[in-house]
C-alpha positions in Angstrom: 15.0 -19.0 -43.9 14.3 -16.6 -46.8 16.2 -18.9 -49.2 14.3 -22.0 -47.9 11.0 -20.0 -48.5 12.1 -19.2 -52.1 13.1 -22.8 -52.7 9.6 -24.0 -51.5 7.9 -21.3 -53.7 9.6 -22.4 -56.9 9.3 -26.1 -56.1 5.6 -25.7 -55.6 5.3 -23.7 -58.9 7.4 -26.4 -60.7 5.2 -29.2 -59.3 2.0 -27.3 -60.4 3.2 -26.7 -63.9 4.5 -30.2 -64.5 1.5 -31.9 -63.0 -0.9 -29.7 -65.1 1.0 -30.4 -68.2 0.9 -34.1 -67.5 -2.7 -33.9 -66.7 -3.5 -32.7 -70.3 -1.2 -35.3 -71.8 1.8 -33.1 -72.4 4.8 -35.4 -71.8 7.2 -33.2 -69.9 10.0 -33.6 -67.3 10.5 -31.4 -64.3 13.4 -29.1 -64.4 16.2 -29.7 -61.9 17.1 -26.6 -60.0 15.8 -23.8 -62.3 13.0 -21.4 -62.3 12.5 -22.1 -66.0 10.9 -25.3 -67.5 11.9 -26.5 -71.0 8.7 -28.2 -72.5 8.9 -30.3 -75.7 7.1 -28.9 -78.7 4.5 -31.3 -80.2 5.2 -33.1 -83.5 4.7 -30.9 -86.7 5.7 -27.7 -84.9 8.9 -25.8 -84.5 9.6 -24.0 -81.3 8.8 -20.7 -82.9 5.6 -21.9 -84.6 4.4 -23.5 -81.3 5.2 -20.3 -79.3 3.3 -18.2 -81.8 0.3 -20.6 -81.7 0.2 -20.4 -77.9 0.3 -16.7 -77.9 -2.2 -16.3 -80.8 -4.8 -18.9 -79.8 -4.3 -19.4 -76.0 -3.0 -16.0 -75.0 -0.1 -17.8 -73.3 3.4 -16.3 -73.7 6.4 -18.7 -73.8 9.9 -18.2 -75.2 10.7 -20.2 -78.4 13.7 -22.5 -77.7 15.4 -21.7 -80.9 16.2 -18.2 -79.5 18.6 -20.0 -77.1 20.7 -21.7 -79.6 20.5 -24.9 -81.7 19.8 -27.2 -78.7 16.7 -25.1 -77.9 14.9 -26.0 -81.0 12.0 -28.4 -80.2 11.3 -26.8 -76.9 9.6 -23.8 -75.4 10.8 -22.2 -72.2 8.3 -21.3 -69.5 9.2 -19.1 -66.5 8.0 -20.2 -63.1 7.7 -16.5 -62.2 4.0 -16.3 -61.6 1.7 -17.7 -59.0 0.4 -21.3 -59.2 -3.1 -20.3 -60.1 -1.8 -18.4 -63.2 0.3 -21.4 -64.2 -2.8 -23.6 -64.0 -4.8 -21.1 -66.0 -2.2 -21.1 -68.7 -2.3 -24.8 -69.0 -6.0 -24.8 -69.0 -5.9 -22.4 -72.0 -3.4 -24.7 -73.8 -5.7 -27.7 -73.1 -8.5 -26.0 -74.9 -6.5 -26.0 -78.1 -6.9 -29.8 -78.1 -3.3 -30.5 -79.2 -2.5 -33.1 -76.4 
């Protein structure tokens, strides 16, 4: 039952993150079986420049995808390691940047 509880926990966090991203117009896909989400970087940004923007202007920490190899460029990685309300807050901060 503890495994089922963890599965539900991460599924709920994933659903929250993805629905919030889609709500602000960020075209993202739900990860399959991971507690990380790979979110596409908007046009005119690299994964590193977008991660820096989010940290500097929205106080949201993500990992630049280029740190995970050549296939990570064009994405930022978000951990589903915090509560749903914190994930919502992070996307609300991103929304205020007016990028999407």
